[in-house]
C-alpha positions as CSV (number, residue, x, y, z in Angstrom):
1,M,-7.9,18.2,2.6
2,K,-8.6,18.5,-1.1
3,T,-5.2,20.1,-1.6
4,K,-3.4,17.3,0.3
5,L,-5.4,14.6,-1.6
6,F,-4.5,16.3,-4.8
7,L,-0.8,16.4,-3.9
8,L,-0.8,12.8,-2.8
9,C,-2.5,11.8,-6.0
10,A,0.0,13.8,-8.0
11,F,2.9,12.1,-6.2
12,I,1.4,8.6,-6.8
13,F,0.7,9.2,-10.4
14,T,4.1,10.7,-11.0
15,L,5.6,7.6,-9.5
16,I,3.4,5.2,-11.5
17,S,3.3,7.1,-14.8
18,C,6.5,5.6,-16.2
19,K,5.4,2.5,-18.0
20,K,7.8,-0.3,-18.3
21,E,7.9,-1.9,-21.7
22,D,7.4,-5.6,-21.2
23,D,9.5,-8.2,-23.0
24,P,7.2,-10.6,-24.7
25,G,8.8,-13.4,-22.7
26,D,7.9,-11.7,-19.4
27,V,4.2,-12.1,-19.8
28,N,2.6,-13.2,-16.4
29,E,6.0,-13.3,-14.8
30,E,5.8,-12.6,-11.0
31,E,6.8,-9.1,-10.1
32,L,10.0,-8.6,-8.2
33,I,9.4,-6.1,-5.4
34,T,12.3,-4.8,-3.4
35,T,10.7,-1.7,-1.9
36,L,7.2,-1.0,-0.4
37,S,6.5,2.6,0.7
38,Y,3.2,3.6,2.4
39,V,2.7,7.3,2.4
40,L,0.0,8.9,4.6
41,V,-1.2,12.5,4.3
42,A,-3.4,13.9,7.1
43,D,-6.6,15.8,6.8
44,T,-6.0,19.5,7.8
45,T,-9.6,20.7,7.7
46,G,-10.7,22.6,10.8
47,G,-7.3,24.1,11.2
48,K,-5.6,20.8,12.2
49,P,-1.8,20.9,11.6
50,E,-0.2,19.2,8.7
51,H,1.1,15.7,9.4
52,N,2.5,13.3,6.9
53,A,3.9,9.9,7.6
54,L,6.1,7.5,5.7
55,F,6.6,3.8,6.2
56,V,9.2,2.1,4.0
57,F,10.4,-1.5,3.6
58,R,13.5,-1.9,1.4
59,D,15.3,-5.2,0.7
60,I,17.4,-4.6,-2.4
61,D,19.3,-7.9,-2.2
62,G,16.2,-10.0,-1.5
63,D,17.3,-13.2,0.2
64,G,20.9,-12.0,0.2
65,A,23.1,-11.3,3.2
66,N,21.9,-7.8,3.9
67,P,18.8,-7.5,6.2
68,P,15.9,-5.3,5.0
69,V,15.7,-1.7,6.0
70,I,12.5,-0.7,7.7
71,I,11.6,3.0,8.2
72,K,8.7,3.5,10.6
73,D,6.7,6.6,11.5
74,T,4.2,7.9,14.0
75,L,0.6,8.8,13.4
76,L,-1.5,11.3,15.4
77,K,-4.5,10.2,17.3
78,N,-8.0,11.3,16.2
79,R,-7.0,12.1,12.7
80,K,-8.0,11.1,9.2
81,Y,-5.3,10.3,6.6
82,V,-5.2,9.3,3.0
83,G,-2.7,6.6,2.4
84,A,-1.1,5.1,-0.7
85,V,1.3,2.2,-1.4
86,V,4.1,2.5,-4.0
87,L,6.0,-0.6,-5.0
88,L,9.4,-0.6,-6.7
89,N,12.0,-3.0,-8.0
90,E,15.2,-1.1,-7.1
91,S,17.5,-4.0,-8.1
92,A,16.8,-3.1,-11.8
93,S,18.4,-0.3,-13.7
94,P,16.5,1.9,-14.2
95,V,14.3,1.3,-11.2
96,E,11.0,-0.3,-12.1
97,N,7.8,1.0,-10.7
98,V,5.9,-2.2,-9.9
99,T,2.8,-0.2,-9.0
100,T,2.2,0.3,-12.7
101,E,2.1,-3.4,-13.3
102,I,-0.3,-3.9,-10.4
103,L,-2.7,-1.3,-12.0
104,E,-2.4,-3.0,-15.4
105,E,-3.3,-6.4,-13.8
106,K,-5.7,-5.0,-11.2
107,E,-8.2,-7.9,-11.5
108,D,-5.3,-10.1,-10.3
109,H,-4.2,-8.1,-7.3
110,Q,-5.5,-6.8,-4.0
111,F,-3.8,-5.2,-1.0
112,F,-4.8,-6.1,2.6
113,Y,-4.2,-4.1,5.7
114,Q,-4.1,-6.0,9.0
115,K,-3.6,-4.3,12.3
116,T,-2.8,-5.6,15.8
117,G,-2.7,-3.3,18.8
118,I,-3.3,0.0,17.0
119,N,-6.5,1.9,17.4
120,A,-7.2,2.8,13.8
121,S,-9.2,1.7,10.7
122,F,-8.0,1.2,7.2
123,N,-10.6,1.3,4.5
124,Y,-10.4,1.0,0.7
125,I,-11.1,4.2,-1.3
126,P,-14.4,3.3,-3.1
127,L,-13.4,4.8,-6.5
128,E,-10.3,2.6,-6.8
129,V,-11.7,-0.7,-8.2
130,D,-10.9,-3.2,-11.0
131,G,-13.1,-3.8,-14.0
132,N,-15.4,-6.0,-11.9
133,G,-16.0,-3.4,-9.3
134,K,-13.7,-5.1,-6.7
135,P,-11.1,-3.2,-4.7
136,I,-7.4,-3.0,-5.5
137,G,-6.4,-1.3,-2.2
138,I,-3.5,0.8,-3.4
139,T,-5.1,3.9,-1.7
140,T,-6.8,3.9,1.7
141,D,-8.8,6.1,4.0
142,V,-7.2,5.8,7.5
143,T,-8.8,7.0,10.7
144,T,-6.9,6.9,14.0
145,N,-8.6,7.0,17.3
146,G,-6.9,6.9,20.8
147,A,-3.2,6.6,21.5
148,S,-1.9,3.1,20.9
149,S,1.0,1.0,19.5
150,G,1.2,-2.2,17.6
151,N,1.7,-3.4,14.1
152,L,0.4,-2.9,10.6
153,T,0.8,-5.7,8.1
154,I,0.4,-4.8,4.4
155,T,0.0,-7.8,2.1
156,L,-0.3,-7.9,-1.7
157,R,-2.1,-11.0,-2.9
158,H,-1.8,-12.2,-6.5
159,Q,-5.0,-13.8,-7.9
160,P,-7.0,-13.6,-4.7
161,N,-10.6,-14.8,-4.7
162,K,-12.1,-11.3,-4.7
163,S,-15.6,-12.7,-4.4
164,G,-14.7,-14.6,-1.2
165,A,-16.6,-13.8,2.0
166,N,-15.6,-10.3,3.2
167,V,-12.6,-10.1,0.8
168,A,-14.0,-6.9,-0.8
169,T,-14.0,-5.2,2.6
170,G,-10.4,-6.1,3.3
171,D,-10.6,-9.3,5.2
172,I,-7.7,-11.5,4.0
173,T,-9.1,-14.7,5.6
174,N,-10.9,-16.0,2.5
175,A,-8.7,-14.3,-0.1
176,G,-6.5,-17.2,-1.1
177,G,-4.1,-16.5,-3.9
178,E,-0.3,-16.1,-3.6
179,T,1.4,-13.5,-1.5
180,D,3.6,-11.1,-3.7
181,I,4.8,-9.2,-0.7
182,E,4.0,-9.0,3.0
183,V,5.5,-6.4,5.3
184,T,4.9,-5.6,9.0
185,F,5.5,-2.1,10.3
186,P,5.6,-1.1,14.0
187,V,3.2,1.8,14.4
188,V,2.7,4.3,17.2
189,I,-0.3,6.5,17.4
190,E,0.2,9.4,19.8
């Protein structure tokens, strides 16, 4: 598992290492997000086979005529995964990695993972926090249980109330703030 976690971290940091130089006029401008990818790497301890999963939402033209492309995947039951979100603005040239901006403004952002119908838990990785010790939620520990199917909604909130009741544990109910992106993926656990 340590090797998989290292590879996942290396992948994420490679994607977010390119820092976009901000124009002074762009300060506090809302991020344009055309692509959300959620990468999951399974724990292979105890001789369990490798299993990676990738969920992607891509809408290059935003509210334009073309519908978004959604790539879904399958998770295995009774497995542990480490998951990470990567956000891009692929309408820009070169492509902008918005995940970098989220990390720079971590006190102002938090991801939420809401599930319906799937037998799994999504928990923040405790080491990934902002300067106030509150979660950001880019990376998650995921545990699947029995076979099931349903949906996973990933939401990024801008300026949430991170001190609201249960917000630090991932409950979006009292988070407030504005939604930067919200994507629902169909998920099958088999």
